[in-house]
C-alpha positions as CSV (number, residue, x, y, z in Angstrom):
1,M,0.0,0.0,0.0
2,I,1.3,3.5,-0.9
3,R,1.5,5.8,2.1
4,P,-0.2,9.2,1.6
5,V,3.0,11.1,2.6
6,A,5.0,9.2,0.0
7,L,2.4,9.8,-2.6
8,A,2.2,13.5,-1.8
9,G,6.0,13.8,-2.0
10,C,6.1,12.2,-5.4
11,C,3.3,14.4,-6.7
12,C,5.0,17.6,-5.3
13,S,8.3,16.4,-6.8
14,L,6.8,15.9,-10.3
15,A,4.8,19.2,-10.2
16,L,7.5,21.4,-8.7
17,G,10.7,19.8,-9.8
18,Q,12.6,17.2,-7.8
19,F,14.2,16.1,-4.6
20,Y,17.9,16.7,-4.4
21,L,20.2,14.9,-1.9
22,V,23.0,17.1,-0.4
23,R,26.0,15.5,1.2
24,G,28.6,18.2,1.4
25,R,29.3,20.5,4.4
26,S,29.6,23.9,2.6
27,M,26.1,24.9,3.5
28,A,26.2,23.9,7.2
29,P,24.4,24.6,9.5
30,A,21.4,25.4,7.3
31,I,21.9,22.3,5.2
32,N,23.6,19.2,6.7
33,P,23.6,20.6,10.2
34,A,25.6,17.8,11.7
35,P,28.2,15.2,10.4
36,T,25.6,12.5,11.0
37,T,23.0,14.0,8.6
38,H,22.5,14.7,5.0
39,S,19.8,17.0,3.7
40,L,17.0,16.3,1.2
41,L,16.0,19.5,-0.7
42,L,12.7,19.9,-2.5
43,L,13.5,22.0,-5.6
44,D,11.5,24.3,-7.8
45,R,12.8,23.6,-11.3
46,V,9.8,25.0,-13.1
47,S,10.2,28.8,-12.5
48,P,14.0,28.9,-13.4
49,L,13.2,26.8,-16.5
50,L,10.5,29.1,-17.7
51,G,12.5,32.3,-16.8
52,W,10.1,33.3,-14.1
53,Y,12.8,33.2,-11.3
54,Q,15.2,36.0,-10.5
55,P,17.6,35.3,-7.6
56,R,17.0,37.2,-4.3
57,R,19.4,37.7,-1.4
58,G,19.0,34.8,0.9
59,D,17.7,32.3,-1.6
60,V,19.3,28.8,-1.7
61,V,19.9,27.9,-5.4
62,V,21.3,25.0,-7.3
63,F,23.4,26.0,-10.3
64,S,26.1,24.7,-12.7
65,R,29.4,25.9,-11.2
66,P,31.4,28.1,-13.6
67,G,34.4,26.0,-14.9
68,G,33.0,23.0,-13.1
69,E,32.4,20.9,-16.2
70,G,28.6,20.7,-15.5
71,R,29.0,20.0,-11.8
72,S,26.0,21.4,-9.8
73,V,26.4,23.2,-6.5
74,V,24.1,24.4,-3.8
75,K,24.8,27.9,-2.5
76,R,23.1,30.9,-0.9
77,V,22.6,34.1,-3.0
78,V,24.2,37.1,-1.3
79,G,24.5,39.5,-4.2
80,V,22.2,40.5,-7.0
81,P,22.5,42.9,-9.9
82,G,23.4,46.4,-8.7
83,D,25.1,45.2,-5.5
84,L,28.7,46.2,-4.9
85,I,30.9,43.1,-4.3
86,N,34.7,43.4,-3.9
87,G,34.7,46.9,-5.4
88,T,32.7,45.8,-8.5
89,T,29.0,46.3,-9.2
90,L,27.2,43.1,-10.2
91,E,25.8,43.4,-13.7
92,N,22.3,42.4,-14.9
93,G,22.2,38.7,-15.5
94,Y,24.7,37.8,-12.7
95,F,24.5,36.9,-9.0
96,W,27.0,36.2,-6.1
97,A,26.6,33.0,-4.2
98,V,28.5,31.7,-1.2
99,G,28.3,28.7,1.1
100,D,27.1,29.3,4.7
101,N,30.2,27.4,6.0
102,T,32.9,29.6,4.5
103,K,35.7,27.4,5.9
104,C,35.0,24.6,3.4
105,S,33.0,26.3,0.6
106,V,34.2,26.8,-3.0
107,D,31.9,29.6,-4.2
108,S,31.8,33.0,-5.8
109,T,34.7,34.1,-3.7
110,D,36.7,31.7,-5.7
111,Y,35.1,31.8,-9.2
112,G,33.4,35.2,-9.2
113,A,29.9,36.3,-10.3
114,V,27.7,33.5,-11.7
115,P,25.4,33.9,-14.7
116,T,21.7,33.8,-13.7
117,S,21.2,31.5,-16.6
118,S,23.2,28.8,-14.8
119,I,20.5,28.4,-12.1
120,F,18.4,25.3,-12.7
121,A,16.6,25.2,-9.4
122,R,15.8,27.0,-6.2
123,S,15.3,25.2,-2.9
124,C,11.8,25.3,-1.5
125,Y,12.2,23.1,1.6
126,T,15.1,21.4,3.4
127,L,14.7,18.1,5.3
128,P,17.7,16.9,7.4
129,L,17.9,13.1,7.4
130,P,20.2,10.6,9.2
131,V,23.0,9.3,7.0
132,P,21.9,5.6,7.0
133,L,18.5,6.7,5.7
134,T,20.0,8.8,2.9
135,R,22.2,5.9,1.9
136,A,19.1,3.7,1.6
137,L,17.3,6.4,-0.4
138,S,20.3,6.7,-2.7
139,R,20.3,3.0,-3.3
140,A,16.6,3.0,-4.0
141,I,16.9,5.9,-6.5
142,K,19.7,4.1,-8.3
143,L,17.6,1.0,-8.6
144,I,14.7,3.0,-9.9
145,R,16.9,4.7,-12.5
146,G,18.5,1.4,-13.4
147,V,22.0,2.5,-12.3
148,T,24.1,-0.1,-10.5
């Protein structure tokens, strides 16, 4: 029998975007607050895809890291067009994003302003989960996708 919560989660995921499992520590304590947890994000992929989304300070976004060969990263937006960052005003179409845990974050401080077009999702909700549960979820997702 399908549980109502699981069914609701699947429907939300399909309608809004997807779930995204975060393992890194660069966004601690907001995401992955302890070494014994990973976080599951519910992402809105629709509004960035349709061009309805413009980053705002404080938003947590998922984007393709500049020079990262398609690698996606999760960071917080701290600068938007018109803001003065490191003596330079951010131009239209760019934002500045950093990790909350600056000690272990590779972010705009390292690679500079990021094109808004590289955002493919924004985080709507964060759910911290124990590591053993996230490992089980990862295995289940791989099985569903047919990845071994």
